[in-house]
N, C-alpha and C positions, 0 to 999 in steps of 0.2 A: 549267683548270690555268694558273696564272700562270707565265710564263717570263721569263727575263732574257737579255740578250745580253752576251757577253764576247769580248774580243779575246785570243786566245792567241798569243803570240810563240813560234814553234816553233824548236827547235834545229837542228843541222846535218843531221839526218836526219828531215825533216818527215813522211815516211810512217810511221816508227816512232812519232814523237810523236803523230800523229793516231790511230794504233792504240791507243796507251796511253790517250789521252783517252777514246776510245770504250769501252775496257775498264773504266775507272774511273767514267765518267759515261755509262752505256749508253743513257740516254734523251735524250742531247744530239743536236743536229743541226748539222752544218756548213752555214751559210747561204751563205758565199762565201769566196773567197780574194782579198782586195783586192790582195795581193802574195804571192809564194811563201812568205815567212816568217810571214805572219799568217793565222790562221783566225778568221773571225767565227762564233762558236758560240752557238746558242740552247740554254739549259739550263733544265730545269724545276725547278731548285732553286737556292738561293743559293750562289754560290761564295765561299768565305771565304779569307782569306790563308793559313791552314794547308794549303790544297790544294796550293800550290806546293811544299811540302816533301815531298809524297808523289808528285810527278811528276818523273821524271828527264829528260824530253825537252822541257820547257817552260821558256822563259827568263823570261817575264813573263805575268801574267794581268791584264788591264785591263778595267774596267767600261765598256761602251759608253755614250757620252753622246749623240752626235748626228752625223749626216752633214750637213755644211754646205759652202758655197762657200769656197774657199781664202782669198779676201779678207776673209772674215768671222771668221776664226779668232781674231785678236787681241782683237776686241771681245767675242767669246763667252767667251774665256778670262778676260778681265778681269772680266766679270760673275761668273764662278764664283769667282775668287780674292777678289773683293770681299766674299764671304760670310764670310771669315775674320774672327774677332772684332775689333772696333775696338780699335786700340791695339796689337795683336799684329803682329809683323813677319811678312811673307809670304815664304816660301822656296819656289821652284818650279823645275822643269826641264821642258824639252820634248824629246821624242825623235822625230825625224823618221824615218819608214819609207816608202820607202828613205831612207837618210841624206842630208841636205842641209844643209850648213853655212849656205848662203845663206838658205834658208827659215827655219832656226832663228833666225838673226840678225834677220831681218825681223819674225818673230812676237814674239820676246822683247823687242826694243826698242820695238815698238809697244805691247805689253801693259804694259811698264814705264812708258811715257809716259802712258798712260791712267790708270794707278793712281797715279802720282806727282802728276798734276794733282788727284786726289781726296785728296791728303795722306796716302796710304798708304805705309808703309815697306816696300820690296820688294827682294829679292835673288834673282838667278837663279843657278842652279848650273852651267849649261853653260859649261865652260872653253873659251875661244876659240870659243864658239857651236857646239861639237861635241856630239854625243850623249853623255850620261853612260853609263859602263859600269855594270853591276849592282853592282860593289863600291862605286862612288860613291853610288849610290842608297841602299845600306844605310848607308854611313858618314855620309851627310847626313840620315839618318832621314826619308826622303821617303815612307815607307810607314806611314800610320796615325798619325803624330805631328801634333799640332795645328799648323796654319799651314804645314805642309810637304807638298808633293805633286809628283808627276811625271805628265805627260800625254803620251800617244802621239798623234802627228799622222800619220795613215796616208793617204798620197796615193792618190787614186782619180780620175785624170783631172784635171779642173778643180775637183773637190771633194775633201774630206778627211773621214775618219772621226776623230772626236775621242773619246778614251777615257782614263779615269783609272786609273793603275796601282794595283792592289790589293796585288800581291805580286810578288817577283822572286826567282829562285833565288839562293842564297847560295854563292858559290864557295869561301868559307873552310870551310864545313861539308863540302863534297866533298873539299877538300884534306886535312882531318883524316882522312877515311875512306880516302884514297888514299895520298898521299905521306907521311903521318905514322904510318901503321900500322907496327907493329914488324917484320913480316916481309913481304918482297916477293920474288917469284920470276920473274925475267926469262926464264928458260929455257922455262917452260911457257906464257908469254904472260900479260899482266896485263889482266884484264877491268876496264874502267873502272866505277867505282861507279855512274855515271849510267846506263850500259847495264844493269848488274845490277838497278838499281831499275826501269828500264823493263820488263825481262823479268819481274820479280816482279809488276809491275802487270798485265802481259798474262795472268797466271794467274787473274785475277779472273773470276768468273762472275756475270753480271747485276749487275755493280758491286760484288760482294762478294768480298773476298780469301779465299783458302782458309784452312781452320782450321789446316793444317800443311803444311810444305814439306819435300821431300827433295831434296838436291843430291847425286847419285851421283858427280859429278866435282868435288868441292868445292874442290880445290886449296888456296889460302890463305884461303878462306872469304868471298870478296867477296859472293857471292849470299846466303850465310847471314847476313852482317852486315846487308845491306839488308832481308832478311826480318825480322830481329829489330827493326830500327828502324821497321818497319811493324807491329810488335807481333804478328808471326806466329811461333809456336814452330816449330823446324826441326830436321832431322837432316841430317848431312852425312857422306859416306863418300868414300874415295879408296883406290886401290891402294897409294899411297905413304905409308909411316909418317912420313917426313920432312915431307911436305906436311900431314899431319894434325896434327903438332906445330905447324907454322906457323899453321895454321888456328885451333887452340885458343888460341895466344898472341894472335892478332889479335882473336878474338872476346872474349877476356878483357879486352883493352885497350879494346875498344868498350864493354863493360859498365862499365868504370871511368869512361868519359867520358859515357855516355848512360844511366846506370842510372836506374830499373830497366828491365830488358829481359826478354822471355820466356825460357823454357828452351831449350837446344840440346843435341844429343847427337851425338858423333862416333864413327865406327867404321871399321875397315878393311874394304874390299869391292872386288871386281873387278866393274866395271859391266857386263861382258859375261856374268856369271854370273846365275843366277836371282835375282830380288828376294828379299832375306833376310827371314826370318820376322819379325824385329824391326820391319821397315818395314810388312809386311802386317798386323801386329797393330794398327797405328795407325788402321785403318779407312780412310776416304777421305782421300787425301793427293795434293797436286799436286807434280809434278816440275818444278823449274826448274833448269836446268843449262847450263853451257857444256861441250859434249862435247870430245873430243880433236880438236885443230886440226891435228895433224900437224907436220911440220918447219917451222921458220921460214926465210924467204928474205930475204936482204939485197939481192938483185937480182931483177928480174922473172924468174919461173920459166919455163923452157922447157917444151915438151910432155913431154919426158923427165922433168923435175923433177916436173911435175904427176902424171904416171903413177905415179912413186914415192910421192908424197904420198897419192894415192888408194889405193894398195896398203896403206899404213899405216892410213889412216882407215876405209876401207870395212868391213873385217871386224869391227873393234871396235864401230863405231857400228851396224852391221847387227845384231850379236848383242844390243846394248843395246836396240834397238827391239823385237826379238823377245821378250826377257825381260820387259820392262815391259808388253808387250801381254798376257802370260800372268798378270799380277798383277791380282786382282780389285779391289784398293783404289785403283788408279791409273786415273783417268778423263781426266785432263788433264795435258799436258806443254807446257812452253816450253823449247825446245832450240836451242842455237847449234851450227851446223856450220860448217866452213870453206868458203870459196871462194877461188879464186886468179885473179889478173889477170896475163895475159901482157904482154910488151913491146908487142905489137900491140893491146892493149886487150881481148882476148878473155877472157871469164869462163868458168871451169871449176868444176864442183861434184863432190862425192863421189856420183856418180850411183847406184852400187849401194846405198849407205846410204839415199839418198832413195827409191829404189824399194821397199826393205823398209819404210821408214816409211810410204809410201803404201799398202802392202798391209794394214797393221794399224791405221793411224791416219788420221784425216781432218784435213787442214790447214784451220784456221779463218780464216786471214788471207791477204790478197793485197796485192801492191804497189798495185794499183788494181783497179777493177771489170773492166777489160779484160785484166788480167794473167793469164797462164796459169801463170806460175811459182809463184805463191803463196808467195813468199819475201820477207821484209823484209831488206834488205841494209844492213850497217854496215861501212864501210871508210874509214879515214883516207887522205888523199890520197897520203901517202908509203909506205903499207903495201902489201905484195904479197899478204898473206893477209888476207882480210876475214872477216866473220862473217855468215852467213845465219841468220835466226831463223824457227823454225817454231812455230806455236801449234797443238797437236795435241789432238784428242779421239778417244777410242777408237771404232772402227767398230762 
């Protein structure tokens, strides 16, 4: 079997990013981590630019070229760029990982000098020799356009890995799906579309996404929207009629911008009650949902605050895990639960709900091979309530 190597630039939560890659590319193998944000991955299939649009936790995918001495990068890069058709202007950028303005400047100026001597017209994109952000990469058409390219230069001691960027995530697309959607609800917490996309990808089995998804805590429809963009038909339910109206409005707006999309169905349902017949009639269906996160905290919660939050979250989520376990059609779930961080840095979880989940469901992912928690954690630095992600299969 022919395999190829790719460098995946991971997002802020590398463990979730790696789990997502493994879920969508199940026969891939992580060969090494040259640095924390880069995974060198061997894949038994060609990775194409559209892959980046289906991954929420990857910033760039670059095709591995060579591992070389740091002093040889400019000459190596000049040889590659010289392959651009004669008479065509060369536009390029280098991204140093870890970031290094000094190294960028050295490589860019040396590369430009070599090619200028060969009478080639060349322009580098790096402003003040800084790494370009992904918006610049898209604006300058450095992905797939003739004569335009970006290269990752990944430090590895005295050597570097050189890779050519195939694709980069587009922040404008996520902005449309987040800040420009008609209805937002700050009271119940706003699930980032990138995390919703990662969770949807984690529902894949052997690399194949489910035929249908149900979100029983659908809120304003973020997970449903990402499911539709992955061409998965979906159903959503919530106990709040107001949230269902907001969800319908958001999904309709998404249809207008990204049509055609698969079908979706919304209905009112209490997630602690038995799974409704209309869901069970669908046959095999995956659940992808952000459960109830409990109260929001603007300051680090005390132990008393956490006890109050657990008292709110545990009964509802425990009942949810029981009811879904009794449904024959649901074999896999990706569920977000809250966790809380105290002023002292201690993490607390809805322990009773986790115990019920463990009784009926087997958790398929862990933070690492040595982790006993089997939770993927997502929490922004200034947030006091984070999200722990469980990927569950029925026992």
